[in-house]
N, C-alpha and C positions, 0 to 999 in steps of 0.2 A: 860803417860797418866794421873798419878795419878799427877804430877807436873803443869797438866791444870787445876785441878779441881778448882781451887781457879775463875780463868777464867770465865771459864764454869757458875758458880752458881754468877758472877756477871752478866753474858752477860743474863743472865737467871730473874734475878729479873729485870733487865732492860726492857728487850722484854714485860713481864707481865704487863708492864704500859703503855709502849706506843710503837708506830708501825715507824721506818721512813720511809718520805715521799720519793716518787721519781715518776717520770710522767709517766703514760706510755699513749699512745695514738694508736687509731685505727682508719683506713680508707680503706673506701671502695668506688668505686664506683656508683652512682646511673644509674642502668638503662633505658633508656629510653622506653619511653609508647608514640603510635600514638599520634599528639597533636588533641584534641575536637575541631574543632570548632563548635561557637556559632551558637543556628539559629540565622534567622529574628525573631526579634520581634513583637512578634502578636500582631495583633490589632493595627499595628503602627498609629499615628495620631498626624497632626500638633498640635501646641500653640494656632492656634488663629495669628491675629493679618494680620500684612503685609506678600503676598504671595514675594515680592522682594529680590533677593538670598543675602547670607551674604558677605563678602570679601571673595577674594580669599585666599585657606587655608595659602600658601606662602607668604602672605602681613599678617598673623597675627602677632601680638605682642611676640617674644620667653620667651620661660621659661628659666628657669636654666636646668631643668632636663625636659626630656619629650616635647612633641609637643607644635608648638605656638599657643595659647588659645588666643581669644578677652577678654577674665576676668581680672579684676588689679591682681586679684588674685587666685592662683589653686592650689589644694595640693589631689593627688590620689594616695590610696594604697591599697595594699592585704592586707585584715585582717588577711589572714592566715598566712603569711612569712613578712611581714614589709614590703616590697618591696616599695619604693617610686616612682611612673613611673611619677607622673608628680609633679613640684615642682616650682611654679612661687610667688615669694615672701611672700612663706608661711608661716615667722616667722618676718612679717613686723605687725608693729598694723595698726587692721580695725578696720572700727565699723559693731555691728554684726547686727542693724537692730534683728529683729524677728526671728532670728537664737539663737540671747541668750533664747528665751522662750526654749530650749532643758537643761538647764542647773536648770529651774523653773520644768520642767519636771523630769528630774533624780534627785531632792532631793524630789518629791512628790512618786515615785517609789520606792524611797530606806523606805520613811516613810511607804509605804504602805506592801512593803516586811518583813517590820518590827513587822507589826502587831502594829504599833500607829497608824493608818488610814487603814479605811475600804472603800471600792470603796464607801457605802451609807450615808460615814459619809457628812453631810450637815455642811458648811460656810454659813454666811448673809454677803448679799451685801451691802458696804458703798456705802456713797457719792460721793466718790475719787473715788470706783472704778465705778461705774455709768454712772459717768462724763467722761471718756476716750475718748481720740480721737483713730482716726485710728480704722483699723480691730477690731469690736468689735462682742461678741456674743450674746450683747443687753439682759445683764442681769439685772431686776429692783431690785432699792434701798428697800432695808430690807427684800428683798424675801434669801429663805434657798436653794441653789443649792448643790446636792450631787456632791463628788468629781470625782464619775466615767463621770459625764456631765462635772465639770470643766475642765476636760482632754480632754475632747474628743472637747470643746469647742477653748482650747489651739492649738491644736496640728493640727485641721482641718479645723478652722476658724479662727484660728493666733489671738483670742480677746486677744484685752490688759486688759479687763475690767476683763476678767478670772484671765489672771496670778496675779491681784491685788486681788480677793477675795481669792484664793489660799496662796501669800506672808500673806498678814493681818491674813488670820490662821493661818498659822502655825507659824508665829514668832509675829503676834502684828503690825508691822509696815511692809510698804513693804522697806523700810531702812534696819530694822533688818534684814528682809529676802536678801537684797545684799548683807551687808553682810557676809553672810551665804553660800551664794552665789561663792562669789569670794574667802572663805575659803576652801569650798569644790572642788574648780576646782581647786584649788595648792595642794591638798591633792591625787586629779587623776593626778598630773603631767601636767596642762593646766598652765603653768607660766608665759605666756604671754598676760592673762587675769584678766581685771580687773568688777564686776559687779557694776551698781549704780543702776538699775532695776532690776524688776522681768520680763518685757516686751521687752526690749529691746528699747522702746522709747528712740530717740537722746537726750541724756544726755552728759554733758561735764567730762570727766574724764572716761568713760564709751568705752573700745575695749579689740577686741579677736585678735586670729590669725587663719589662717585656718589650721594649725595644729595644734592647739588648740581644735577647731571644730570638727573633724577628731577623737580625742584623743575624743572628750564626746562623738561622736558620737557609735565608739568603746566602752566604755563602759558598754551605754547605750543597745548598743544592746547583749552585752555578762554580766553584770550584774543582769537584769531582762527579759530573754524573756520569763516570763509569762506575761509581759505587754509591751511589747514593738511594740505588734498585734496592738496596737491604734494607731502609724506611718502610718502605712495602709491604714485607712480610709480614701474614696475617698468624704466622702460625713457626714455632720452632719444637721440637721436640727432643732433649737432651736427658741424657742417661735415663731412658726408657719412662722420662716423664716428660709427657705430652703440655704446652702452656701456649695460648692464645696473647696475640698484643694486643695490651689495653686501650688503645687505640682503634677507639669505637669506628669516627670517622671513614676509617678505611672501607668499610664496608655498607655503610649506610650515607654519605655522599659524596655522589658521582665524580670523579677526578680526583680525588685523595689520594695523595701517591706519598707521604710522612705528617710528621717526625715521630713527634716523642710526648709521652704522659706522666703528668708527676703528683705525686701526692703526699706527703705529713699530716700528720697531726696538726700542726701550727700552718701551715700555709695550706691547706685545702689541697681542692682537687687541679690541679693545671694543665694545661694541654698547649703545646705548638704543632701547627698544623699548616700542610700546603695545599691546594685542592689548584689545577689546571683542567680548564674549557678551552677548546677552540682555542689554542693558545697563547688564554690569558693566567695567568698564575697568580694569586690572593694569595696571604699567608698574614695568620692569625694567632696571636699569642694570646692566651685567656690562663685566670689566676687564681685562687679562693675561691672556690666553687663549694659549695657545699658536698656532695655527694657525686657518686661515679656519674648517678643517670641526667643529671644536672650539667655534667660537664660535656657527656656528649649530645644533649638537646639542644643547650644552649650552643654546641661553638659547632652544630651543625645549622642551626636557626642567624646565625651571626656571618657565618658565609654566604647562605643562601641569598641573604641583604644584599650582602657587597656585590655576587652577583646578578640579582634580580633588581638592583637602583642603579646600579650603575654601569658604564659601558667604556671601551676603551675606544678613544678616533684618535687612531693611525694617520699624522698626515705624509709620513717620510718612512719607510720598511726601513732595517738596517742595508747597508752597504748601497743606499739611492743617492742619489745627488741632490743634494737640499738648497744647496747656491752655487755661486761661481765667487773670486776673489780672485781682484787683481792685482797680476803680479809684475812685477817694477824687475826689470834686466832679465827677464827671462824669456828662451826661444818660443814660448807662447804667452798670453796677453794673460789667460784666466791659469784658474785650476780649480777641477770643480770640490767641493767641500761634502765627505758624506760622516754619518755617523754610526757609529758602533754596535747601536741597539736603536731599536724604532724609537723617531721624532713622535711622542705619543702625549694625548693628556685622559686623564679618568673623568668622565665628568657622568651627572646625573643624566638616564635615560630620558630620553625628547631633544640634551641641550648641545648636540655633536658638533649643531653647526655654528657654536659660537665660539670654536677654538682658533684662537691666532699663532702663529709661528713668526717668532724675526732675527732674524740671524747676526750676530756683530762678531767681529774680526780687527783687528787693527791694520792697516793695511795702506797701498797695495802690502804685500807679502816678497820680499823681497826673493830673487832666487840665489841658488837652487833652490830649489821646494822637494823633496821626498815623498813619497808617497807614505802617509802614516803621521807625515807629521801634523800635531795636533795645529790648529789654526784661529778656529774659535768658537763660539759657540750659537747655538741655538735655543732659544726661550722660549718656550710654550706656557701659554696665558691660557688656560680652560677658561675662564669667566673674570670680567673686570674686576671682581671684589678675590676672586680667588690665590692663592701667592702659585708665583711662577716659577715652571722648573726649567733647570739649566742642562740642558744634553752637550757635552764636548764635541765638536766636528773636526776631523779630519782630511788632510789633504787625501783624495782620491788618485791622482797620477803623479806621476813626478816632472817637474820641468824643470830641465836642464837651465844653464847659464848662459845667455849671449855671451859670443867672443869679445876680442875688443872693439872690433871693429863694430858690432852689433851694440856693444854696451854705447861706445859714443855715439851712432846714429841716434840712439834713442834717449838719451842726453841731451842732443842738440834739438830735437824735435820735441821733447820735455819743452825746454826752456824759449824756442822760437815759437812757439803755437801754442801752446798750453794743449799741451799733448793729456798731461795731471794737472788738478784744482787744487 
């Protein structure tokens, strides 16, 4: 035994500083739950206009993913699982029209959350703002209007004039604000969007993608829960003029709480919408529809289809222990791994039992471990042919490092008895 002492000492010194990485996997089958059927929309009503029937469903232009749709561009995702349910030219450039206003509102919400703006902060109306055409809030030149009223004017009335007031108030000029919009969009992951003004007024060189608008909608919902309520307003009165929100899904589709319509002669009619039912949220973007009626009816049809045909199989809820990772030289040998959001998959109704969850991490994890440290990932596979979804996993508890004596004992145990393979 004594002749092995130099080797033991060398192993001890090496182990105190680093741990040899190995890969550990844990796999388990999600338990199936009965699918919950969505209720019929409460207070369902049409969007007005012609009562003529639309084209037969089988005649609708096909999509790359999901069902056919009359929309030229379409994108439908499940915000919990990131599953793409509908994809039709969602990465091709398109004119945003008034859906660009969502980016203006996002920046205003950032300023409010950071405390650099208050809802009662007032901005002065310039001649440029007052002279804007299209959808308007009907602001008066040289008047001062609160941020709270301006945001309502942008979201509910789609006020081009209100957008200019906010842009000039925050950045001095609308051009400078548009550059800020594009820069922030890139930071949010909106790689296919360029903004040239604050309102979406048709301008050469301005474009977005349906995917990018869905990314923006999701960030708005998740980043500003305290301000997202503005998007659910159904009407707003300003300057003794009462106007209704053009987002008809707020009144005709159960659970819809936003976001923004858009229309221009070249872009057609579009909508970015979000609907939540029993904790499950879908985000839909459509554009290039022929009229207001089809915008409302087609958006409602696609949203209902997403809830009706798919369900979410939740294997682990946010904060639940998904697996345990081995810890090297820690006061305890394992640390729980948890996810910040549900570990779930979106699957066709009736296929919930096929969901598989695999956990991967490089281990053993070297102590000390702090709660919240990123450790590994959960790989959720809805079906053999479907793309896997990766969800980050984090340490669910602190694991202090062993003292010198404890570390020495652990290394000897490992070396002599093969504690680790």
